[in-house]
C-alpha positions in Angstrom: 17.8 -37.2 -35.3 17.3 -35.4 -38.7 15.9 -31.9 -38.2 13.6 -31.1 -41.1 13.1 -27.6 -42.5 9.8 -25.9 -41.6 7.2 -25.8 -44.3 6.7 -22.4 -46.0 3.1 -22.5 -44.8 4.5 -22.1 -41.2 5.5 -18.5 -42.1 3.0 -15.7 -41.8 2.4 -13.3 -44.8 3.8 -10.5 -42.7 7.0 -12.4 -42.1 7.4 -13.1 -45.8 7.0 -9.5 -46.5 9.7 -8.5 -44.0 12.1 -11.0 -45.4 11.5 -9.8 -48.9 12.1 -6.2 -47.9 15.4 -7.1 -46.2 16.6 -9.0 -49.2 15.6 -6.2 -51.5 17.4 -3.7 -49.3 20.6 -5.7 -49.3 20.5 -6.2 -53.1 19.9 -2.6 -53.6 22.7 -1.6 -51.3 25.1 -3.9 -53.2 24.1 -2.3 -56.5 24.4 1.2 -55.0 27.9 0.5 -53.9 28.9 -0.7 -57.3 27.2 2.2 -59.1 28.5 4.9 -56.8 32.0 3.7 -56.8 33.0 7.0 -58.3 35.2 7.9 -61.2 38.5 6.2 -61.9 41.3 7.4 -59.6 44.1 6.5 -62.0 45.0 4.9 -65.3 47.4 2.0 -64.8 49.8 0.5 -67.4 52.8 -1.8 -67.3 55.8 -2.3 -69.5 57.9 -5.5 -69.5 61.6 -5.3 -70.5 60.8 -8.2 -72.8 57.6 -9.9 -74.0 59.1 -13.4 -74.0 60.2 -14.6 -70.6 61.7 -18.0 -69.7 60.6 -19.8 -66.6 62.9 -19.2 -63.6 64.3 -16.0 -65.1 64.0 -12.4 -63.8 61.4 -10.1 -65.4 61.6 -6.4 -65.0 58.3 -4.6 -64.9 57.7 -0.9 -65.0 54.5 0.1 -63.4 52.9 3.5 -64.3 49.9 5.2 -62.8 48.5 8.4 -64.3 46.5 9.8 -61.4 43.2 11.4 -62.3 42.8 15.2 -61.9 40.1 14.8 -59.3 41.6 11.7 -57.5 41.5 11.5 -53.7 42.9 8.6 -51.6 41.7 7.8 -48.1 44.8 5.7 -47.2 47.7 3.7 -48.5 46.5 1.1 -51.0 48.4 -2.1 -52.1 49.0 -2.8 -55.7 47.8 -6.4 -56.4 49.2 -8.1 -59.5 47.9 -11.5 -60.8 49.4 -13.5 -63.6 47.0 -16.0 -65.1 47.0 -18.7 -67.8 44.3 -18.7 -70.6 42.1 -20.8 -68.3 42.1 -18.2 -65.6 44.4 -20.2 -63.3 46.6 -17.8 -61.2 50.2 -18.7 -61.7 51.8 -16.1 -59.5 51.4 -12.7 -57.8 53.5 -9.6 -57.5 51.5 -7.7 -54.8 53.4 -4.8 -53.4 53.3 -1.4 -51.9 54.3 1.3 -54.4 57.5 3.3 -53.4 55.3 6.4 -53.1 52.3 5.6 -50.9 49.0 6.2 -52.5 48.1 8.6 -49.7 50.8 10.9 -51.2 49.7 10.7 -54.8 48.7 14.0 -56.2 45.9 14.8 -58.7 47.4 14.8 -62.2 50.7 13.2 -61.0 52.4 10.3 -62.9 53.8 7.6 -60.6 56.2 5.3 -62.3 58.7 2.7 -60.9 60.3 -0.6 -61.9 60.4 -3.9 -60.0 62.2 -7.1 -60.8 60.8 -10.5 -59.8 61.5 -14.1 -60.8 59.1 -16.2 -62.8 58.3 -19.3 -60.8 58.9 -22.7 -62.4 55.3 -23.6 -63.2 54.5 -26.5 -65.6 53.0 -24.1 -68.2 54.4 -22.6 -71.4 52.4 -20.1 -73.5 50.6 -16.8 -73.2 49.8 -15.3 -69.9 47.7 -12.3 -68.8 48.6 -9.8 -66.2 45.9 -8.1 -64.2 46.3 -5.3 -61.7 44.3 -3.3 -59.1 44.5 -1.3 -55.9 43.1 -2.6 -52.7 42.9 -1.8 -49.0 41.3 -4.5 -46.8 38.2 -5.7 -48.8 38.0 -2.4 -50.8 39.2 -2.1 -54.3 39.4 1.2 -56.2 38.0 2.1 -59.6 40.7 2.4 -62.3 40.7 3.2 -66.0 41.1 0.3 -68.4 39.8 -3.1 -69.4 38.1 -4.5 -66.3 38.3 -8.3 -66.2 36.4 -8.7 -62.9 35.8 -7.0 -59.6 38.0 -3.9 -60.3 40.8 -6.1 -61.6 42.2 -4.7 -64.9 44.1 -6.3 -67.7 47.4 -4.5 -68.2 49.6 -6.8 -70.2 50.0 -10.1 -72.1 53.3 -11.9 -72.6 54.8 -15.3 -73.4 56.3 -17.8 -71.0 59.2 -19.9 -72.5 60.8 -23.1 -71.3 63.4 -22.9 -68.6 65.9 -24.4 -71.1 66.2 -21.0 -72.6 68.2 -19.9 -69.6 71.9 -20.5 -68.8 71.9 -23.5 -66.5 73.8 -23.1 -63.2 75.4 -26.1 -61.6 75.8 -25.7 -57.8 79.0 -27.1 -56.4 80.7 -27.1 -53.0 79.6 -24.8 -50.3 75.8 -25.0 -50.6 73.4 -26.5 -48.0 70.5 -28.6 -49.3 67.5 -26.6 -50.6 64.6 -25.8 -48.2 61.0 -24.9 -48.9 58.7 -22.7 -47.0 55.9 -24.5 -45.2 53.5 -21.6 -46.0 54.4 -21.3 -49.7 55.7 -24.3 -51.6 56.9 -22.0 -54.4 59.3 -20.2 -52.0 62.6 -22.1 -52.0 66.1 -21.2 -50.8 69.6 -22.5 -50.0 72.0 -21.3 -47.4 75.6 -20.8 -48.3 78.6 -21.9 -46.3 81.5 -19.5 -46.1 82.3 -20.1 -49.8 79.6 -21.3 -52.2 80.6 -22.3 -55.8 78.6 -22.7 -59.0 79.5 -23.2 -62.6 77.9 -22.3 -66.0 78.6 -22.4 -69.7 80.4 -19.3 -70.8 78.2 -17.0 -72.9 81.4 -15.3 -74.2 79.8 -11.9 -74.0 78.9 -9.3 -71.3 76.4 -10.5 -68.8 74.6 -9.6 -65.5 74.6 -11.7 -62.4 71.4 -11.6 -60.3 71.6 -12.6 -56.6 68.5 -12.5 -54.4 69.3 -13.0 -50.7 68.6 -12.1 -47.1 70.8 -12.4 -44.0 70.7 -12.7 -40.2 71.5 -9.1 -39.6 70.6 -9.6 -35.9 73.6 -11.9 -35.4 76.3 -9.7 -36.8 77.6 -6.2 -35.8 78.9 -5.0 -38.2 77.0 -7.0 -40.9 78.6 -9.7 -42.9 80.7 -8.7 -45.9 80.0 -10.6 -49.1 82.3 -10.9 -52.2 81.2 -12.3 -55.5 84.1 -13.7 -57.6 84.7 -15.0 -61.1 87.5 -17.5 -60.5 89.7 -15.6 -58.1 88.7 -12.1 -59.4 86.2 -10.1 -57.4 83.4 -8.6 -59.5 81.5 -7.0 -56.6 81.2 -6.7 -52.8 78.3 -5.7 -50.6 77.2 -5.5 -47.0 74.7 -8.2 -46.1 72.2 -5.9 -44.4 69.0 -7.2 -45.8 66.5 -8.5 -43.3 64.1 -9.4 -46.1 64.7 -10.6 -49.6 66.8 -8.2 -51.6 67.9 -8.4 -55.2 71.5 -7.4 -56.2 72.9 -7.2 -59.7 76.5 -7.3 -60.8 77.7 -6.5 -64.4 80.3 -8.9 -65.7 82.3 -8.1 -68.8 83.2 -10.7 -71.4 86.8 -10.1 -70.5 86.1 -11.1 -66.8 84.4 -14.3 -68.0 87.5 -15.2 -69.9 87.9 -17.7 -72.7 87.2 -21.0 -70.9 84.1 -22.9 -71.9 82.9 -23.2 -68.3 82.9 -20.3 -65.8 83.5 -20.9 -62.1 81.9 -18.3 -59.8 81.8 -18.1 -56.0 79.9 -16.2 -53.2 82.1 -15.7 -50.2 81.1 -14.3 -46.8 83.6 -13.1 -44.2 81.7 -14.8 -41.2 79.2 -17.6 -40.7 77.0 -18.7 -37.8 75.5 -21.9 -36.3 71.7 -21.9 -35.8 71.9 -23.9 -32.6 69.2 -26.2 -31.2 71.1 -29.2 -32.5 71.7 -27.6 -35.9 75.5 -27.5 -36.3 75.6 -26.2 -39.9 77.8 -23.2 -40.7 75.5 -20.7 -42.5 76.5 -17.6 -44.5 73.6 -15.9 -46.3 70.3 -17.3 -47.5 70.0 -17.3 -51.3 66.6 -17.4 -53.1 67.7 -16.9 -56.7 70.9 -16.8 -58.8 70.8 -16.0 -62.5 73.1 -15.2 -65.3 71.6 -13.0 -68.0 73.8 -12.5 -71.2 73.7 -9.2 -72.9 71.6 -9.1 -76.1 
């Protein structure tokens, strides 16, 4: 049976007046919240290490907050960062907690720090806009700057370039097939075996190797030891003690890369484990990103 809405004539004048007063009160309350949001608590800005960034490459972003002289924070707020294309489509986020919690920010203080993240491989090339804000639950703070919408402020514009601008890495022996997160299709990783090899065209100049990984620290005491090699020559070692994603960087000199046209690199772990439950793979560390960045 279809239930029909009652006719307006079924409502008494007094009821109409009550509804109107409630709606007016709610509307007024919303306006009051917007108008009494208070003065800006900080002036945000960002600086990118380069204004042209290829898909799949690391981008270093320096965040800077100049805290207002009369600023007060009632808790620890999260920095939300949205990167959007010209149509307003969100490409990726870099939400994070600042290294100094906002509850510890002092009036007149300048809070500055640098983060490195990887640009996802989206099917878009061109200019993008970065917006930023501070939030806690459903509350967003007022900041100084060009507000795009709902206390979300434009802090930068930069260009996305094709992935072909990067040095292409060819994965060889020692890598398990790629896996994708069920919750986030953009999150992908590969487990290493005890020795995982990859190759790339020699840039013939100094470079930096980026490795973003995590490890099963609960299974090893002491933690696994990892060695990164160019050929048979170690260029760095570290303790795999990261429970969550951690970015490591290793400088490589042109001399270490040698004169060959193709460079062979390897990631070696001293111990592996088997996941169990019918999974008989030998797993080393979980790798989210590898990248070779030649010096300019």
